A tleap script that builds the chain and sets N, CA, C and O, in Angstrom:
source leaprc.protein.ff14SB
mol = sequence {
  NMET LYS GLN ILE VAL LEU GLY CYS SER LEU
  MET GLY LEU VAL PHE SER ALA SER ALA SER
  GLY LEU SER CYS ASP ASP LEU LYS VAL SER
  ILE GLU LYS LYS LEU GLU ALA LYS GLY VAL
  LYS ASN TYR SER LEU ASN ILE VAL GLY LYS
  ASP SER GLU SER LYS ASN ARG VAL VAL GLY
  THR CYS GLU ALA GLY SER LYS LYS ILE ILE
  TYR GLU ARG ALA LYS ALA LYS GLU ALA ALA
  GLU LYS THR CSER
}
set mol.1.N position { -82.040 3.625 85.713 }
set mol.1.CA position { -81.275 3.953 86.898 }
set mol.1.C position { -81.517 5.407 87.297 }
set mol.1.O position { -81.648 5.735 88.476 }
set mol.2.N position { -81.571 6.270 86.278 }
set mol.2.CA position { -81.788 7.691 86.543 }
set mol.2.C position { -83.133 7.915 87.234 }
set mol.2.O position { -83.249 8.765 88.117 }
set mol.3.N position { -84.150 7.144 86.825 }
set mol.3.CA position { -85.465 7.272 87.434 }
set mol.3.C position { -85.454 6.813 88.892 }
set mol.3.O position { -86.162 7.376 89.726 }
set mol.4.N position { -84.669 5.815 89.192 }
set mol.4.CA position { -84.578 5.322 90.569 }
set mol.4.C position { -83.947 6.381 91.463 }
set mol.4.O position { -84.414 6.625 92.575 }
set mol.5.N position { -82.883 7.009 90.967 }
set mol.5.CA position { -82.219 8.062 91.741 }
set mol.5.C position { -83.171 9.231 91.958 }
set mol.5.O position { -83.259 9.768 93.062 }
set mol.6.N position { -83.887 9.627 90.900 }
set mol.6.CA position { -84.847 10.724 91.017 }
set mol.6.C position { -85.951 10.366 92.003 }
set mol.6.O position { -86.353 11.190 92.824 }
set mol.7.N position { -86.440 9.132 91.917 }
set mol.7.CA position { -87.492 8.689 92.820 }
set mol.7.C position { -87.057 8.729 94.274 }
set mol.7.O position { -87.808 9.174 95.142 }
set mol.8.N position { -85.852 8.267 94.538 }
set mol.8.CA position { -85.325 8.291 95.911 }
set mol.8.C position { -85.146 9.723 96.400 }
set mol.8.O position { -85.423 10.033 97.559 }
set mol.9.N position { -84.682 10.586 95.513 }
set mol.9.CA position { -84.505 11.999 95.880 }
set mol.9.C position { -85.834 12.642 96.213 }
set mol.9.O position { -85.950 13.380 97.192 }
set mol.10.N position { -86.839 12.360 95.394 }
set mol.10.CA position { -88.159 12.938 95.636 }
set mol.10.C position { -88.777 12.409 96.926 }
set mol.10.O position { -89.438 13.150 97.653 }
set mol.11.N position { -88.561 11.129 97.206 }
set mol.11.CA position { -89.096 10.582 98.454 }
set mol.11.C position { -88.421 11.228 99.657 }
set mol.11.O position { -89.067 11.453 100.681 }
set mol.12.N position { -87.136 11.529 99.547 }
set mol.12.CA position { -86.440 12.244 100.616 }
set mol.12.C position { -87.029 13.621 100.832 }
set mol.12.O position { -87.135 14.090 101.966 }
set mol.13.N position { -87.414 14.274 99.737 }
set mol.13.CA position { -88.049 15.588 99.852 }
set mol.13.C position { -89.383 15.490 100.578 }
set mol.13.O position { -89.724 16.356 101.384 }
set mol.14.N position { -90.133 14.435 100.292 }
set mol.14.CA position { -91.443 14.260 100.926 }
set mol.14.C position { -91.287 14.181 102.441 }
set mol.14.O position { -91.989 14.872 103.179 }
set mol.15.N position { -90.375 13.345 102.897 }
set mol.15.CA position { -90.225 13.151 104.332 }
set mol.15.C position { -89.671 14.386 105.028 }
set mol.15.O position { -90.108 14.719 106.130 }
set mol.16.N position { -88.723 15.066 104.408 }
set mol.16.CA position { -88.168 16.264 105.043 }
set mol.16.C position { -89.168 17.412 105.008 }
set mol.16.O position { -89.239 18.201 105.951 }
set mol.17.N position { -89.938 17.510 103.934 }
set mol.17.CA position { -90.910 18.590 103.815 }
set mol.17.C position { -92.105 18.364 104.742 }
set mol.17.O position { -92.669 19.321 105.273 }
set mol.18.N position { -92.484 17.126 104.932 }
set mol.18.CA position { -93.639 16.824 105.765 }
set mol.18.C position { -93.383 17.155 107.230 }
set mol.18.O position { -94.308 17.502 107.964 }
set mol.19.N position { -92.151 17.050 107.645 }
set mol.19.CA position { -91.817 17.269 109.043 }
set mol.19.C position { -91.935 18.740 109.428 }
set mol.19.O position { -92.207 19.061 110.585 }
set mol.20.N position { -91.734 19.623 108.474 }
set mol.20.CA position { -91.811 21.049 108.780 }
set mol.20.C position { -93.137 21.616 108.307 }
set mol.20.O position { -93.767 21.059 107.407 }
set mol.21.N position { -93.563 22.714 108.903 }
set mol.21.CA position { -94.824 23.339 108.555 }
set mol.21.C position { -94.645 24.496 107.594 }
set mol.21.O position { -95.147 25.591 107.851 }
set mol.22.N position { -93.941 24.279 106.491 }
set mol.22.CA position { -93.692 25.338 105.524 }
set mol.22.C position { -94.963 25.734 104.787 }
set mol.22.O position { -95.909 24.954 104.671 }
set mol.23.N position { -94.958 26.976 104.289 }
set mol.23.CA position { -96.057 27.378 103.422 }
set mol.23.C position { -95.876 26.653 102.094 }
set mol.23.O position { -94.764 26.255 101.748 }
set mol.24.N position { -96.949 26.483 101.361 }
set mol.24.CA position { -96.883 25.739 100.103 }
set mol.24.C position { -95.970 26.418 99.087 }
set mol.24.O position { -95.216 25.742 98.388 }
set mol.25.N position { -96.030 27.730 99.000 }
set mol.25.CA position { -95.188 28.441 98.036 }
set mol.25.C position { -93.712 28.294 98.375 }
set mol.25.O position { -92.893 28.082 97.481 }
set mol.26.N position { -93.360 28.403 99.650 }
set mol.26.CA position { -91.966 28.243 100.068 }
set mol.26.C position { -91.467 26.835 99.778 }
set mol.26.O position { -90.352 26.652 99.291 }
set mol.27.N position { -92.288 25.855 100.075 }
set mol.27.CA position { -91.907 24.468 99.843 }
set mol.27.C position { -91.763 24.187 98.350 }
set mol.27.O position { -90.830 23.500 97.934 }
set mol.28.N position { -92.673 24.708 97.551 }
set mol.28.CA position { -92.614 24.507 96.107 }
set mol.28.C position { -91.323 25.085 95.529 }
set mol.28.O position { -90.679 24.453 94.692 }
set mol.29.N position { -90.948 26.280 95.970 }
set mol.29.CA position { -89.705 26.912 95.507 }
set mol.29.C position { -88.504 26.066 95.921 }
set mol.29.O position { -87.575 25.879 95.135 }
set mol.30.N position { -88.517 25.561 97.136 }
set mol.30.CA position { -87.423 24.722 97.635 }
set mol.30.C position { -87.287 23.446 96.804 }
set mol.30.O position { -86.174 23.053 96.454 }
set mol.31.N position { -88.385 22.811 96.494 }
set mol.31.CA position { -88.363 21.588 95.692 }
set mol.31.C position { -87.887 21.889 94.275 }
set mol.31.O position { -87.106 21.127 93.708 }
set mol.32.N position { -88.358 23.005 93.697 }
set mol.32.CA position { -87.924 23.386 92.350 }
set mol.32.C position { -86.413 23.587 92.294 }
set mol.32.O position { -85.764 23.151 91.344 }
set mol.33.N position { -85.852 24.244 93.303 }
set mol.33.CA position { -84.405 24.468 93.335 }
set mol.33.C position { -83.647 23.146 93.387 }
set mol.33.O position { -82.638 22.981 92.702 }
set mol.34.N position { -84.126 22.208 94.194 }
set mol.34.CA position { -83.459 20.913 94.308 }
set mol.34.C position { -83.552 20.127 93.004 }
set mol.34.O position { -82.580 19.488 92.602 }
set mol.35.N position { -84.697 20.164 92.343 }
set mol.35.CA position { -84.854 19.460 91.083 }
set mol.35.C position { -83.971 20.065 89.997 }
set mol.35.O position { -83.342 19.340 89.225 }
set mol.36.N position { -83.925 21.386 89.939 }
set mol.36.CA position { -83.094 22.059 88.936 }
set mol.36.C position { -81.607 21.790 89.189 }
set mol.36.O position { -80.834 21.651 88.241 }
set mol.37.N position { -81.205 21.718 90.457 }
set mol.37.CA position { -79.810 21.413 90.789 }
set mol.37.C position { -79.431 20.006 90.333 }
set mol.37.O position { -78.267 19.742 90.031 }
set mol.38.N position { -80.404 19.112 90.281 }
set mol.38.CA position { -80.153 17.740 89.830 }
set mol.38.C position { -80.278 17.620 88.311 }
set mol.38.O position { -80.067 16.541 87.758 }
set mol.39.N position { -80.621 18.721 87.633 }
set mol.39.CA position { -80.720 18.708 86.176 }
set mol.39.C position { -82.052 18.233 85.638 }
set mol.39.O position { -82.159 17.907 84.456 }
set mol.40.N position { -83.067 18.188 86.478 }
set mol.40.CA position { -84.384 17.744 86.030 }
set mol.40.C position { -85.027 18.867 85.222 }
set mol.40.O position { -85.019 20.026 85.636 }
set mol.41.N position { -85.585 18.510 84.061 }
set mol.41.CA position { -86.247 19.472 83.195 }
set mol.41.C position { -87.617 18.928 82.798 }
set mol.41.O position { -87.908 17.744 82.972 }
set mol.42.N position { -88.438 19.805 82.271 }
set mol.42.CA position { -89.753 19.419 81.747 }
set mol.42.C position { -90.633 18.736 82.795 }
set mol.42.O position { -91.027 17.580 82.640 }
set mol.43.N position { -90.919 19.454 83.828 }
set mol.43.CA position { -91.779 18.946 84.893 }
set mol.43.C position { -92.683 20.076 85.366 }
set mol.43.O position { -92.480 21.240 85.020 }
set mol.44.N position { -93.671 19.720 86.152 }
set mol.44.CA position { -94.491 20.741 86.806 }
set mol.44.C position { -94.769 20.296 88.233 }
set mol.44.O position { -94.858 19.101 88.517 }
set mol.45.N position { -94.905 21.255 89.116 }
set mol.45.CA position { -95.297 21.012 90.499 }
set mol.45.C position { -96.630 21.702 90.712 }
set mol.45.O position { -96.775 22.893 90.436 }
set mol.46.N position { -97.592 20.958 91.200 }
set mol.46.CA position { -98.932 21.502 91.417 }
set mol.46.C position { -99.337 21.345 92.871 }
set mol.46.O position { -99.132 20.289 93.469 }
set mol.47.N position { -99.909 22.389 93.436 }
set mol.47.CA position { -100.402 22.359 94.808 }
set mol.47.C position { -101.879 21.996 94.762 }
set mol.47.O position { -102.673 22.664 94.100 }
set mol.48.N position { -102.238 20.932 95.473 }
set mol.48.CA position { -103.619 20.454 95.495 }
set mol.48.C position { -104.032 20.165 96.936 }
set mol.48.O position { -103.185 20.106 97.828 }
set mol.49.N position { -105.304 19.991 97.155 }
set mol.49.CA position { -105.809 19.621 98.469 }
set mol.49.C position { -105.358 18.217 98.845 }
set mol.49.O position { -105.073 17.396 97.973 }
set mol.50.N position { -105.295 17.944 100.138 }
set mol.50.CA position { -104.779 16.639 100.596 }
set mol.50.C position { -105.655 15.474 100.152 }
set mol.50.O position { -105.175 14.344 100.067 }
set mol.51.N position { -106.922 15.728 99.870 }
set mol.51.CA position { -107.835 14.659 99.473 }
set mol.51.C position { -107.899 14.458 97.965 }
set mol.51.O position { -108.615 13.576 97.494 }
set mol.52.N position { -107.167 15.256 97.205 }
set mol.52.CA position { -107.173 15.134 95.749 }
set mol.52.C position { -106.500 13.843 95.321 }
set mol.52.O position { -105.443 13.477 95.835 }
set mol.53.N position { -107.124 13.158 94.378 }
set mol.53.CA position { -106.563 11.918 93.834 }
set mol.53.C position { -105.655 12.263 92.667 }
set mol.53.O position { -105.982 13.127 91.854 }
set mol.54.N position { -104.525 11.594 92.586 }
set mol.54.CA position { -103.594 11.815 91.488 }
set mol.54.C position { -102.771 10.561 91.263 }
set mol.54.O position { -102.400 9.863 92.207 }
set mol.55.N position { -102.493 10.286 89.997 }
set mol.55.CA position { -101.632 9.151 89.674 }
set mol.55.C position { -100.165 9.556 89.725 }
set mol.55.O position { -99.279 8.711 89.598 }
set mol.56.N position { -99.908 10.845 89.910 }
set mol.56.CA position { -98.543 11.361 89.939 }
set mol.56.C position { -97.976 11.332 91.358 }
set mol.56.O position { -98.703 11.121 92.328 }
set mol.57.N position { -96.677 11.548 91.457 }
set mol.57.CA position { -95.939 11.417 92.712 }
set mol.57.C position { -96.155 12.631 93.623 }
set mol.57.O position { -96.052 13.773 93.175 }
set mol.58.N position { -96.451 12.381 94.887 }
set mol.58.CA position { -96.525 13.429 95.899 }
set mol.58.C position { -95.107 13.692 96.388 }
set mol.58.O position { -94.429 12.771 96.844 }
set mol.59.N position { -94.646 14.958 96.297 }
set mol.59.CA position { -93.276 15.277 96.696 }
set mol.59.C position { -93.214 16.138 97.949 }
set mol.59.O position { -92.125 16.486 98.404 }
set mol.60.N position { -94.360 16.483 98.512 }
set mol.60.CA position { -94.355 17.251 99.747 }
set mol.60.C position { -95.757 17.547 100.227 }
set mol.60.O position { -96.717 17.519 99.457 }
set mol.61.N position { -95.860 17.830 101.513 }
set mol.61.CA position { -97.113 18.297 102.082 }
set mol.61.C position { -96.847 19.627 102.760 }
set mol.61.O position { -95.737 19.894 103.219 }
set mol.62.N position { -97.867 20.448 102.818 }
set mol.62.CA position { -97.678 21.784 103.370 }
set mol.62.C position { -98.949 22.259 104.052 }
set mol.62.O position { -99.989 21.601 104.012 }
set mol.63.N position { -98.831 23.419 104.679 }
set mol.63.CA position { -99.933 24.029 105.432 }
set mol.63.C position { -100.538 23.032 106.412 }
set mol.63.O position { -101.738 22.756 106.413 }
set mol.64.N position { -99.642 22.509 107.244 }
set mol.64.CA position { -100.008 21.570 108.317 }
set mol.64.C position { -100.719 20.325 107.780 }
set mol.64.O position { -101.616 19.786 108.428 }
set mol.65.N position { -100.310 19.875 106.593 }
set mol.65.CA position { -100.868 18.659 106.024 }
set mol.65.C position { -102.172 18.834 105.286 }
set mol.65.O position { -102.761 17.845 104.850 }
set mol.66.N position { -102.645 20.058 105.128 }
set mol.66.CA position { -103.927 20.275 104.450 }
set mol.66.C position { -103.794 20.284 102.928 }
set mol.66.O position { -104.794 20.173 102.218 }
set mol.67.N position { -102.559 20.417 102.422 }
set mol.67.CA position { -102.328 20.421 100.971 }
set mol.67.C position { -101.115 19.561 100.673 }
set mol.67.O position { -100.312 19.259 101.556 }
set mol.68.N position { -100.997 19.170 99.405 }
set mol.68.CA position { -99.834 18.398 98.978 }
set mol.68.C position { -99.346 18.934 97.639 }
set mol.68.O position { -100.088 19.574 96.893 }
set mol.69.N position { -98.073 18.656 97.354 }
set mol.69.CA position { -97.461 19.102 96.114 }
set mol.69.C position { -97.204 17.869 95.255 }
set mol.69.O position { -96.582 16.898 95.686 }
set mol.70.N position { -97.705 17.943 94.025 }
set mol.70.CA position { -97.628 16.825 93.089 }
set mol.70.C position { -96.580 17.114 92.024 }
set mol.70.O position { -96.559 18.203 91.450 }
set mol.71.N position { -95.707 16.140 91.758 }
set mol.71.CA position { -94.693 16.228 90.708 }
set mol.71.C position { -95.214 15.509 89.481 }
set mol.71.O position { -95.668 14.367 89.562 }
set mol.72.N position { -95.144 16.193 88.331 }
set mol.72.CA position { -95.595 15.587 87.091 }
set mol.72.C position { -94.576 15.863 85.991 }
set mol.72.O position { -94.201 17.012 85.758 }
set mol.73.N position { -94.138 14.816 85.325 }
set mol.73.CA position { -93.216 14.982 84.196 }
set mol.73.C position { -94.015 15.402 82.983 }
set mol.73.O position { -95.102 14.882 82.732 }
set mol.74.N position { -93.467 16.356 82.222 }
set mol.74.CA position { -94.110 16.794 80.993 }
set mol.74.C position { -93.897 15.741 79.917 }
set mol.74.O position { -92.838 15.117 79.854 }
set mol.75.N position { -94.874 15.550 79.095 }
set mol.75.CA position { -94.739 14.614 77.986 }
set mol.75.C position { -93.857 15.231 76.920 }
set mol.75.O position { -93.717 16.453 76.868 }
set mol.76.N position { -93.275 14.430 76.091 }
set mol.76.CA position { -92.322 14.902 75.071 }
set mol.76.C position { -92.921 15.991 74.190 }
set mol.76.O position { -92.239 16.961 73.862 }
set mol.77.N position { -94.183 15.846 73.803 }
set mol.77.CA position { -94.843 16.835 72.950 }
set mol.77.C position { -94.962 18.179 73.677 }
set mol.77.O position { -94.669 19.230 73.108 }
set mol.78.N position { -95.395 18.131 74.940 }
set mol.78.CA position { -95.531 19.357 75.734 }
set mol.78.C position { -94.183 20.014 75.952 }
set mol.78.O position { -94.078 21.239 75.887 }
set mol.79.N position { -93.150 19.226 76.208 }
set mol.79.CA position { -91.815 19.756 76.434 }
set mol.79.C position { -91.300 20.463 75.185 }
set mol.79.O position { -90.674 21.519 75.277 }
set mol.80.N position { -91.565 19.879 74.019 }
set mol.80.CA position { -91.122 20.487 72.766 }
set mol.80.C position { -91.837 21.825 72.532 }
set mol.80.O position { -91.233 22.773 72.029 }
set mol.81.N position { -93.114 21.898 72.894 }
set mol.81.CA position { -93.867 23.134 72.721 }
set mol.81.C position { -93.359 24.232 73.645 }
set mol.81.O position { -93.346 25.403 73.266 }
set mol.82.N position { -92.941 23.868 74.848 }
set mol.82.CA position { -92.430 24.856 75.799 }
set mol.82.C position { -91.109 25.455 75.350 }
set mol.82.O position { -90.844 26.635 75.583 }
set mol.83.N position { -90.283 24.648 74.707 }
set mol.83.CA position { -88.973 25.138 74.278 }
set mol.83.C position { -89.030 25.861 72.944 }
set mol.83.O position { -88.061 26.522 72.571 }
set mol.84.N position { -90.133 25.758 72.215 }
set mol.84.CA position { -90.254 26.429 70.903 }
set mol.84.C position { -90.540 27.893 71.054 }
set mol.84.O position { -90.671 28.603 70.056 }
savepdb mol mol.pdb
quit
């Protein structure tokens, strides 16, 4: 259930972020704040070109659609290393 709520929240971010022409850094900071407010931990947001292939979720587009922001959950091992 938690994943469904997170997924819906992220999809809302995609549509609201796509409508505006924010810079990638501004949009990334905005998405990070929203994720942290929801208690999401152990993730990364990566800015890539619009043509980049990824199996991870796109959570926003920026710079007039020329780039996209990818959300990736950290694996348990990586998360443990970050907190150590």
